[in-house]
TIKOL-669005 format. One line per 3 residues: their letters; for each residue x, z, y of N, C-alpha, C. Coordinates in Angstrom, 2 decimals, m for minus. Last residue first. Example, Ala and Ser with C-alpha at 12.3 -4.5 7.8 and 13.67 -1.06 7.14 Angstrom:
2
SA> 12.85,7.08,m2.25,13.67,7.14,m1.06,12.90,7.87,0.03 | 13.19,7.80,m5.69,12.30,7.80,m4.50,13.20,7.80,m3.30 $
This chain:
102
ASR> 2.24,3.76,23.66,2.41,2.56,24.51,2.40,2.93,25.99 | 1.62,5.96,22.20,3.03,5.77,22.50,3.27,4.60,23.41 | m1.13,5.71,21.84,m0.63,6.84,22.63,0.83,6.63,23.03 $
LTK> m1.27,3.45,20.17,m1.82,3.38,21.50,m1.30,4.51,22.38 | m0.08,4.50,17.85,0.51,3.32,18.50,0.02,3.23,19.94 | m1.83,6.53,17.20,m0.45,6.87,17.54,0.23,5.73,18.28 $
GIL> m4.12,4.95,16.63,m4.14,5.97,17.69,m2.75,6.34,18.13 | m3.21,3.49,14.44,m3.57,2.79,15.67,m3.59,3.76,16.84 | m2.85,5.60,12.61,m1.72,4.78,13.04,m2.02,4.05,14.34 $
DKA> m5.45,6.56,12.32,m4.41,7.43,12.84,m3.23,6.62,13.37 | m6.64,4.26,11.22,m7.15,4.80,12.49,m6.10,5.70,13.12 | m5.38,4.00,8.80,m5.13,2.98,9.81,m5.58,3.49,11.18 $
SSV> m4.19,7.25,7.74,m5.17,6.18,7.83,m4.79,5.17,8.90 | m1.95,8.92,7.44,m3.10,9.07,6.56,m4.12,7.95,6.63 | 1.30,7.79,7.06,0.24,8.01,8.01,m1.04,7.99,7.20 $
KCC> 3.69,9.48,4.94,2.82,8.36,5.29,1.88,8.74,6.43 | 5.28,11.44,3.79,5.85,10.57,4.83,4.97,9.39,5.20 | 3.80,11.43,0.61,4.63,12.11,1.59,5.19,11.07,2.57 $
GGS> 2.33,9.69,m1.12,1.75,10.25,0.08,2.70,10.92,1.04 | 3.46,8.92,m3.49,2.04,8.76,m3.34,1.49,9.45,m2.12 | 6.09,8.86,m3.92,5.46,10.17,m4.11,3.94,10.09,m3.95 $
QLG> 6.58,6.15,m3.38,6.91,6.71,m4.68,6.18,8.02,m4.94 | 5.82,5.84,m0.73,5.13,5.08,m1.76,5.34,5.71,m3.13 | 7.71,7.59,0.43,6.26,7.83,0.58,5.46,7.10,m0.47 $
SIL> 10.09,6.28,m0.25,9.85,7.63,m0.73,8.35,7.97,m0.66 | 9.77,3.95,1.23,9.85,3.86,m0.24,9.55,5.24,m0.84 | 9.81,5.10,3.79,8.67,4.30,3.36,8.64,4.22,1.84 $
QDE> 12.33,6.30,3.88,11.13,7.14,3.93,9.89,6.38,3.47 | 13.98,3.96,3.73,14.07,5.02,2.74,12.83,5.90,2.71 | 13.19,2.36,6.02,13.08,1.88,4.63,13.06,3.00,3.62 $
GLS> 11.13,3.82,8.51,12.44,3.50,7.98,12.31,3.19,6.51 | 8.77,4.13,9.78,9.28,5.28,9.02,10.72,5.07,8.61 | 8.08,1.65,10.73,8.82,2.53,11.63,9.32,3.80,10.95 $
VPY> 6.41,0.56,8.92,7.80,0.20,8.79,8.67,1.11,9.66 | 3.88,2.79,7.72,4.48,2.00,8.81,5.95,1.75,8.57 | 1.57,2.76,5.44,3.00,3.07,5.44,3.69,2.23,6.51 $
VDG> m1.53,4.09,4.71,m0.80,3.20,5.60,0.64,3.68,5.65 | m3.77,4.21,1.85,m2.76,4.76,2.74,m2.09,3.67,3.57 | m6.86,2.97,1.48,m5.92,3.92,0.92,m5.02,4.45,1.99 $
DEF> m10.18,1.98,1.52,m8.96,2.19,2.26,m8.13,3.26,1.58 | m11.38,0.31,m1.42,m11.45,1.40,m0.47,m10.11,1.52,0.27 | m12.65,m2.86,m2.22,m11.50,m1.98,m2.14,m11.70,m0.93,m1.08 $
MNK> m14.31,m4.92,m3.64,m14.78,m3.66,m3.04,m13.65,m2.63,m3.06 | m14.31,m7.42,m4.85,m13.48,m7.20,m3.67,m13.94,m5.95,m2.90 | m15.43,m7.68,m7.27,m16.35,m7.82,m6.13,m15.63,m7.59,m4.80 $
IAE> m13.28,m7.08,m8.85,m13.78,m8.46,m8.90,m14.74,m8.73,m7.75 | m13.06,m4.32,m8.27,m11.98,m5.27,m7.90,m12.48,m6.70,m7.86 | m15.39,m3.26,m9.39,m15.15,m3.17,m7.93,m14.10,m4.18,m7.49 $
DYS> m14.84,m3.92,m12.09,m16.05,m4.41,m11.43,m15.92,m4.36,m9.90 | m12.58,m2.42,m12.63,m12.49,m3.90,m12.62,m13.67,m4.50,m11.88 | m12.41,0.41,m10.37,m12.78,m0.25,m11.61,m12.55,m1.77,m11.48 $
KAF> m11.65,1.42,m7.94,m11.66,2.34,m9.07,m12.02,1.70,m10.41 | m9.36,m0.05,m5.82,m10.66,m0.20,m6.45,m10.63,0.63,m7.73 | m7.52,0.46,m2.76,m7.73,0.61,m4.20,m9.19,0.37,m4.59 $
KMV> m4.78,m0.35,m0.58,m6.21,m0.17,m0.83,m6.39,m0.07,m2.33 | m2.18,0.17,1.67,m2.59,0.22,0.27,m4.09,0.46,0.20 | m0.19,m1.57,3.89,m1.45,m0.89,3.70,m1.84,m0.99,2.23 $
YSD> 2.69,m1.45,5.82,2.14,m1.79,4.52,0.88,m0.95,4.33 | 2.92,m2.49,9.27,2.80,m1.49,8.21,2.34,m2.15,6.88 | 2.39,m3.47,11.82,3.77,m3.43,11.31,3.86,m2.38,10.21 $
LGK> m0.08,m4.02,12.66,0.27,m2.59,12.55,1.72,m2.39,12.18 | m0.04,m6.79,12.58,m0.44,m6.13,13.82,m0.13,m4.64,13.84 | 0.64,m7.30,9.86,1.58,m7.59,10.93,1.25,m6.81,12.21 $
VFT> 0.38,m5.63,7.06,m0.46,m5.96,8.23,0.46,m6.06,9.41 | 0.84,m6.37,3.74,1.54,m6.10,5.00,0.65,m6.55,6.14 | m0.79,m4.76,1.00,m0.58,m5.89,1.90,0.20,m5.43,3.13 $
IKY> m1.63,m3.97,m2.20,m0.71,m3.63,m1.12,m0.48,m4.86,m0.27 | m4.15,m2.77,m4.16,m3.76,m3.97,m3.40,m2.87,m3.46,m2.25 | m4.84,m1.59,m7.42,m4.27,m1.37,m6.10,m3.93,m2.71,m5.46 $
FVG> m7.16,m0.27,m9.70,m6.52,m1.48,m9.16,m6.08,m1.21,m7.74 | m7.02,2.17,m12.27,m7.27,1.86,m10.86,m6.50,0.60,m10.45 | m6.23,2.94,m14.80,m7.62,2.57,m14.58,m7.99,2.20,m13.15 $
NYF> m3.45,3.38,m14.56,m4.34,4.48,m14.89,m5.80,4.19,m14.54 | m2.94,0.60,m12.57,m2.32,1.80,m13.15,m3.40,2.85,m13.34 | m2.17,m2.55,m11.34,m3.09,m1.78,m12.14,m2.34,m0.57,m12.72 $
LLP> m2.14,m4.59,m8.46,m1.41,m3.71,m9.36,m2.45,m2.86,m10.09 | m2.84,m8.07,m7.73,m3.11,m6.63,m7.69,m2.15,m5.90,m8.63 | m3.40,m11.03,m6.04,m2.43,m10.25,m6.83,m2.67,m8.76,m6.64 $
IGN> m6.31,m12.85,m6.38,m5.66,m11.82,m5.57,m4.67,m11.05,m6.43 | m7.81,m14.50,m7.95,m6.69,m15.10,m7.23,m5.94,m14.12,m6.34 | m9.56,m12.71,m9.19,m10.07,m13.68,m8.20,m8.96,m14.29,m7.35 $
VNS> m6.86,m10.81,m9.90,m8.31,m10.82,m9.96,m8.82,m11.70,m8.83 | m4.10,m10.15,m11.71,m4.60,m11.13,m10.76,m6.12,m11.20,m10.95 | m1.54,m7.66,m12.02,m2.78,m8.27,m12.41,m3.20,m9.27,m11.34 $
REF> 1.09,m5.72,m13.29,0.66,m6.73,m12.32,m0.57,m7.43,m12.87 | 1.16,m2.26,m13.84,0.94,m3.60,m14.41,0.54,m4.52,m13.29 | 3.68,0.09,m13.11,2.42,m0.52,m12.73,2.34,m1.88,m13.41 $
KLD> 6.00,1.65,m13.61,5.24,1.05,m14.73,3.83,0.58,m14.36 | 7.76,2.45,m11.76,6.62,3.31,m11.97,5.65,2.79,m13.05 | 9.51,0.26,m11.73,9.97,1.56,m12.23,8.83,2.49,m12.56 $
QIL> 7.89,m1.69,m10.51,8.34,m1.88,m11.88,8.79,m0.53,m12.50 | 7.62,m0.56,m7.99,6.43,m0.88,m8.79,6.78,m1.03,m10.25 | 10.30,m0.54,m7.20,9.57,0.71,m7.38,8.34,0.50,m8.24 $
SDI> 10.78,m3.30,m6.95,11.54,m2.52,m7.92,10.84,m1.19,m8.23 | 9.04,m3.92,m4.84,8.85,m4.55,m6.16,9.56,m3.77,m7.25 | 10.27,m2.40,m2.84,8.89,m2.09,m3.24,8.63,m2.67,m4.63 $
RKQ> 12.71,m3.71,m2.70,12.69,m2.30,m3.08,11.28,m1.89,m3.53 | 11.88,m6.19,m1.78,12.54,m6.11,m3.09,12.54,m4.67,m3.61 | 10.93,m5.46,0.73,9.99,m5.99,m0.27,10.58,m5.94,m1.67 $
IEM> 13.36,m4.64,2.02,12.30,m3.68,1.74,11.30,m4.18,0.67 | 16.53,m5.63,0.73,15.34,m5.96,1.51,14.18,m5.08,1.06 | 19.21,m3.39,0.56,18.27,m4.23,m0.16,17.04,m4.45,0.73 $
């Protein structure tokens, strides 16, 4: 299954609500708004979050987690599902690892 379809399926299984704030598609769960985007330059999915509607409407998202495609589809999905296992802790860490491996 294509990775984006698996992510969409996971979001549905975990009962996240889909929301749209200022034209930005977001996910809502337990009072927190999440934004998941694919960053081509990092070849990774990046999760950011806003702790309230007020923060979301002001586009005040905090950096969350980075899930590199290099983890492989199964580990990436597992990391998203568990909320952290198998992920890189920050974009800074990922960039550092990318530069060291070049």
